[in-house]
C-alpha positions in Angstrom: 34.2 1.6 -20.5 36.6 -1.2 -21.2 40.1 -0.2 -22.4 41.7 -2.1 -25.2 45.2 -3.3 -26.0 46.0 -1.6 -29.4 49.4 -0.9 -30.8 51.0 2.0 -29.1 51.9 3.7 -32.4 48.1 4.4 -32.9 48.1 6.6 -29.7 49.0 10.3 -29.5 50.5 12.1 -26.6 48.9 15.4 -27.7 45.4 14.0 -28.3 45.5 11.8 -25.2 46.3 14.8 -23.1 43.5 16.9 -24.6 40.9 14.1 -24.3 41.9 13.3 -20.7 41.7 17.0 -19.8 38.2 17.3 -21.3 37.0 14.0 -19.7 38.2 15.2 -16.3 36.1 18.4 -16.8 33.1 16.7 -18.3 32.8 13.1 -17.2 29.3 12.7 -18.5 30.3 14.0 -22.0 27.5 16.6 -22.0 29.8 19.5 -23.2 30.2 19.3 -27.0 32.2 22.5 -27.3 35.4 22.0 -29.2 38.9 22.1 -27.8 41.3 24.8 -29.1 45.0 25.1 -29.5 45.9 28.8 -29.9 49.3 29.2 -31.6 51.1 32.3 -32.8 50.0 32.1 -36.5 47.3 29.4 -36.5 44.4 28.4 -34.2 43.4 24.7 -34.3 39.8 23.9 -33.3 39.4 20.2 -32.4 36.0 18.5 -32.3 35.1 17.3 -28.8 34.8 13.7 -29.9 36.6 12.0 -32.8 38.8 9.0 -33.5 38.7 5.3 -32.5 35.5 4.1 -31.0 34.7 1.1 -28.8 34.0 -1.2 -31.8 37.1 -0.2 -33.7 39.5 -0.7 -30.7 37.8 -4.0 -29.9 38.3 -5.1 -33.6 42.0 -4.1 -33.6 42.7 -5.9 -30.4 41.1 -9.1 -31.5 42.8 -9.0 -34.9 46.3 -8.6 -33.5 45.5 -11.2 -30.9 44.5 -13.6 -33.7 47.8 -13.0 -35.4 50.0 -13.4 -32.4 48.1 -16.4 -31.0 48.5 -18.4 -34.3 52.1 -18.4 -35.4 52.6 -20.4 -38.6 48.9 -20.5 -39.5 47.4 -18.7 -42.5 45.2 -15.8 -41.2 42.5 -14.2 -43.3 40.2 -11.3 -42.9 36.8 -11.5 -44.7 37.4 -7.9 -45.9 39.0 -4.7 -44.6 39.1 -4.7 -40.8 37.9 -1.1 -40.7 38.0 1.6 -43.3 41.4 3.0 -42.5 44.3 2.3 -44.8 47.0 2.6 -42.2 45.5 0.0 -39.9 44.8 -2.4 -42.8 48.4 -1.9 -44.1 49.7 -2.8 -40.6 47.6 -6.0 -40.6 48.9 -7.0 -44.1 52.4 -6.3 -42.9 51.8 -8.9 -40.2 51.0 -11.5 -42.9 47.2 -11.2 -42.9 45.3 -11.6 -46.2 41.9 -10.3 -47.3 39.4 -12.7 -48.8 37.2 -10.0 -50.4 37.5 -6.3 -51.1 35.1 -3.8 -49.6 32.5 -4.3 -52.3 32.3 -8.0 -51.8 34.5 -9.0 -54.8 36.4 -12.2 -54.2 40.2 -11.8 -53.9 40.9 -15.4 -52.6 38.6 -18.2 -53.7 36.7 -20.0 -51.0 38.1 -23.3 -52.2 41.5 -22.2 -51.1 40.5 -22.2 -47.5 40.7 -25.2 -45.2 39.9 -26.0 -41.6 43.4 -25.1 -40.4 43.0 -21.5 -41.5 42.0 -18.6 -39.2 39.4 -16.3 -40.5 38.6 -13.0 -38.8 35.2 -11.4 -39.1 35.6 -7.6 -39.5 33.9 -4.9 -37.4 31.1 -4.5 -40.0 30.0 -8.1 -39.4 29.2 -10.6 -42.1 26.3 -12.3 -43.8 24.7 -15.5 -42.5 25.5 -17.1 -45.8 29.3 -16.5 -45.4 29.1 -17.7 -41.7 27.6 -21.0 -42.9 30.1 -21.3 -45.7 33.0 -21.0 -43.2 31.3 -23.5 -40.8 31.0 -26.0 -43.6 34.8 -25.8 -44.1 35.4 -26.4 -40.4 36.2 -22.8 -39.7 34.5 -21.2 -36.7 33.6 -17.6 -37.5 32.9 -16.9 -33.8 36.5 -17.6 -32.8 37.8 -14.2 -33.9 34.6 -12.2 -34.5 35.2 -8.5 -34.3 31.6 -7.5 -35.2 30.8 -4.2 -33.5 28.3 -4.6 -30.6 26.3 -1.7 -32.0 26.0 -3.4 -35.3 24.7 -6.5 -33.5 22.3 -4.2 -31.7 20.8 -3.3 -35.0 20.5 -7.0 -35.9 18.7 -7.7 -32.6 16.3 -4.8 -33.2 15.6 -6.1 -36.7 14.9 -9.6 -35.4 12.6 -8.4 -32.6 10.3 -6.3 -34.8 10.6 -8.9 -37.6 9.2 -11.6 -35.4 6.3 -9.1 -34.6 5.4 -9.1 -38.3 7.0 -5.9 -39.5 9.0 -5.5 -42.7 12.4 -4.0 -42.2 13.5 -0.9 -44.1 17.3 -0.6 -43.8 18.7 2.9 -44.3 22.2 2.3 -45.6 24.5 2.1 -48.6 23.5 -1.1 -50.4 27.1 -2.2 -51.2 28.6 -1.4 -47.8 29.8 -4.4 -45.8 27.7 -3.5 -42.8 24.5 -3.0 -44.8 25.1 -6.3 -46.6 25.5 -8.0 -43.2 22.4 -6.3 -41.7 20.3 -7.1 -44.8 21.3 -10.8 -44.5 20.4 -11.1 -40.8 17.2 -9.2 -41.3 15.9 -11.1 -44.3 16.3 -14.4 -42.5 13.6 -13.2 -40.1 11.3 -11.0 -42.2 10.9 -9.2 -45.6 13.6 -6.6 -45.9 14.5 -3.7 -48.2 17.4 -1.3 -48.3 17.0 2.4 -49.1 20.1 4.5 -49.6 18.7 8.0 -49.3 15.6 10.2 -49.1 15.2 10.1 -52.9 14.8 6.3 -52.8 12.6 6.6 -49.7 10.2 8.9 -51.6 10.0 6.3 -54.4 9.3 3.6 -51.8 6.5 5.7 -50.4 4.8 5.7 -53.9 4.7 1.9 -53.8 3.3 2.0 -50.3 0.4 4.3 -51.5 0.0 2.6 -54.8 0.9 5.8 -56.7 3.6 3.7 -58.6 2.8 0.4 -60.3 3.8 -2.6 -58.2 5.4 -4.4 -61.1 7.9 -1.5 -61.5 9.2 -1.9 -58.0 11.2 -5.1 -58.7 13.3 -3.5 -61.4 13.8 -0.2 -59.6 14.9 -1.7 -56.3 16.7 -4.7 -57.9 19.3 -6.2 -55.5 17.9 -4.2 -52.5 15.0 -6.4 -51.4 14.7 -10.0 -50.0 13.7 -13.0 -52.0 9.9 -13.3 -52.3 9.3 -9.7 -51.4 5.6 -8.8 -52.0 5.5 -5.1 -52.7 1.8 -4.9 -52.0 1.6 -6.9 -48.8 5.0 -6.4 -47.3 4.9 -2.6 -47.1 1.8 -2.4 -45.0 3.7 -2.7 -41.6 7.2 -1.5 -41.5 10.1 -0.5 -39.2 13.2 1.5 -40.0 16.8 0.6 -38.9 20.1 1.8 -40.3 23.7 1.2 -41.1 25.2 2.6 -37.9 27.4 5.1 -39.6 24.8 7.1 -41.6 23.9 10.7 -40.8 21.5 10.7 -37.9 19.4 13.5 -39.4 19.0 11.6 -42.6 17.8 8.4 -40.9 15.4 10.4 -38.7 14.1 12.2 -41.8 13.6 8.9 -43.6 11.8 7.3 -40.7 9.5 10.3 -40.1 8.7 10.5 -43.8 7.7 6.8 -44.0 5.8 7.1 -40.7 3.7 10.0 -42.1 3.2 8.1 -45.3 1.7 5.1 -43.5 -0.4 7.4 -41.2 -1.9 9.4 -44.0 -2.4 6.5 -46.5 -4.3 4.4 -44.0 -5.9 7.2 -42.1 -4.5 6.1 -38.8 -4.7 7.6 -35.3 -1.7 7.3 -33.0 -2.8 4.0 -31.6 -3.3 2.6 -35.1 0.0 4.0 -36.3 1.9 2.1 -33.6 0.5 -1.1 -35.0 1.7 -0.4 -38.5 4.9 1.5 -37.9 7.4 0.0 -35.4 9.1 2.2 -32.9 12.7 1.2 -33.6 14.2 4.4 -32.3 17.5 5.5 -33.7 20.0 2.7 -34.3 23.1 4.7 -34.8 26.0 3.9 -32.6 27.0 6.2 -29.7 30.3 7.1 -31.4 28.6 8.1 -34.7 26.2 10.2 -32.7 28.9 11.8 -30.6 31.2 12.6 -33.5 28.4 14.1 -35.6 27.1 16.1 -32.6 30.6 17.3 -31.8 31.1 18.5 -35.4 27.7 20.3 -35.4 28.7 22.1 -32.2 32.2 22.8 -33.5 30.6 24.5 -36.6 29.1 27.1 -34.4 32.6 28.5 -34.0 34.0 30.7 -36.7 36.8 29.1 -38.8 38.5 29.5 -42.2 38.8 25.8 -43.3 38.1 22.3 -42.0 40.3 19.2 -42.2 38.5 15.8 -41.8 40.9 12.9 -41.5 40.1 9.3 -42.3 39.9 6.6 -44.9 38.3 7.7 -48.1 36.0 4.7 -48.1 34.9 5.3 -44.5 31.1 6.0 -44.3 31.1 7.7 -40.9 34.0 10.0 -41.9 32.3 11.0 -45.2 29.3 12.2 -43.3 31.5 14.4 -41.1 32.8 15.9 -44.3 29.3 16.5 -45.5 28.4 18.4 -42.3 31.5 20.6 -42.6 31.0 21.3 -46.3 27.7 22.9 -45.6 29.4 25.9 -43.9 33.1 26.2 -44.9 35.8 25.0 -47.3 36.5 21.4 -46.2 39.3 19.0 -47.1 39.0 15.2 -46.6 42.5 14.0 -46.1 44.1 10.6 -45.4 47.1 11.7 -43.4 49.6 14.5 -42.9 51.3 13.9 -46.3 48.3 15.3 -48.0 49.5 18.7 -46.8 52.0 19.1 -49.5 53.2 22.6 -48.8 51.8 26.0 -47.5 49.4 26.3 -50.4 48.9 22.8 -51.8 46.7 20.1 -50.5 45.8 16.7 -51.8 42.3 15.5 -50.7 39.4 13.3 -51.6 36.4 14.9 -53.3 33.1 13.2 -52.3 31.4 14.7 -55.3 34.0 13.6 -57.9 34.8 10.3 -56.1 38.5 10.8 -56.6 41.6 12.4 -55.0 42.2 15.9 -56.3 44.8 18.6 -55.7 43.8 22.1 -54.6 46.2 25.1 -54.7 45.9 28.2 -52.6 43.7 26.4 -50.1 45.0 28.3 -47.0 43.6 31.8 -46.6 46.1 34.6 -46.5 45.4 35.9 -43.0 47.5 36.9 -40.0 46.0 34.0 -38.0 44.1 31.1 -39.7 41.5 29.2 -37.8 41.5 25.5 -38.8 38.9 23.0 -37.7 39.9 19.3 -37.3 38.0 16.1 -36.8 38.5 12.5 -37.8 36.4 9.4 -38.3 35.8 6.5 -35.9 38.4 4.3 -37.6 41.2 7.0 -37.6 44.1 6.6 -35.1 44.7 9.6 -32.9 48.3 9.4 -34.0 47.2 10.5 -37.5 45.5 13.6 -36.0 48.6 14.5 -34.1 50.7 14.0 -37.3 48.4 16.5 -39.1 48.6 19.0 -36.3 52.4 18.7 -36.3 52.5 19.1 -40.1 50.4 22.3 -39.8 52.8 23.6 -37.2 55.8 22.8 -39.3 54.3 24.7 -42.3 52.7 27.7 -40.5 54.0 28.0 -37.0 56.6 26.7 -34.5 57.0 23.7 -32.2 57.6 26.1 -29.3 54.2 27.7 -30.0 52.6 24.3 -29.9 54.2 23.4 -26.6 52.9 26.6 -25.1 49.4 26.0 -26.4 49.4 22.5 -24.9 50.0 24.0 -21.4 46.2 24.5 -21.1 45.8 20.7 -21.2 48.5 19.8 -18.7 46.9 18.1 -15.7 
């Protein structure tokens, strides 16, 4: 796989050594067992896969190239490059400005842009409407387009089955940048609707079967369906794609539920079903799959707590938190400064949607076992910083050096 030129301060000597050692042992990435660092007073259990993915490194490389290739020019990002505050702060420090926030709210008016400006498309992609707006201003969105190839893969899948007459059901968060972009590309080809979870999917199934009155659909799914959507006709033949960072099990469950709904409602055999439910297969990216599978495997190991590192608005990271929370106390942290002291941690609560402080989070044991993973937009350097902070609070640098001898190749 291609290697990218990203700032060296995002790299980590510790994590690089561990990942290189595991890759040498397992070149095909079939072993999802975690890596371990056994220190004197703590044991750190690292997920097999975590951190920057192909799409994120590609985006970072292009963004910094745009900055360095255009001295003196105004450089804008449509919205956050990726959902990591440290990376976005670095870009802002280089003079880059955001046109919109993550929810699509305008920060800089379109009228302020001109043909001399550089506009970077973020890794999530953008809508066809914004692409055209930029072109009308003489700005070429393809010049510095960092859209993840796996997001584009979803768009291509949507286009293919859309041209075959299927309506697209997008499993995603309606206000997420990627979902807005996918919705835009899909609805240009075929009727499209977004469902955010199984609860909404079950309601959609009631409109497929006619159990819910058609007129009610337009209010219930307001803002989530394409213009001219016909709830009676457009739900007869469907295919499911997703925002690439959703939980794989959730998307699979939604697709299977809708497939069975279509099959039972129309009384179809397997041949007939294939004509009314498109075989889209899973459209999650490889990194999302690998990171989720690595966490699932890591959770087979006994531990006391889990730390998940990443941006609090990162979709793929939040799903890693959800997986860990099912089995043990889990703390979603931004960086090492969240570990305030031996018994106080500042972390983001997915349930309360805010940062909270928890006291006495660390079990009083002779040796505490701590699981660690991070999202696809989190630099490895942040993971190392968290490890070093844990060592400073609970162990010793000498003990860490000794533990790292296992990964010295």
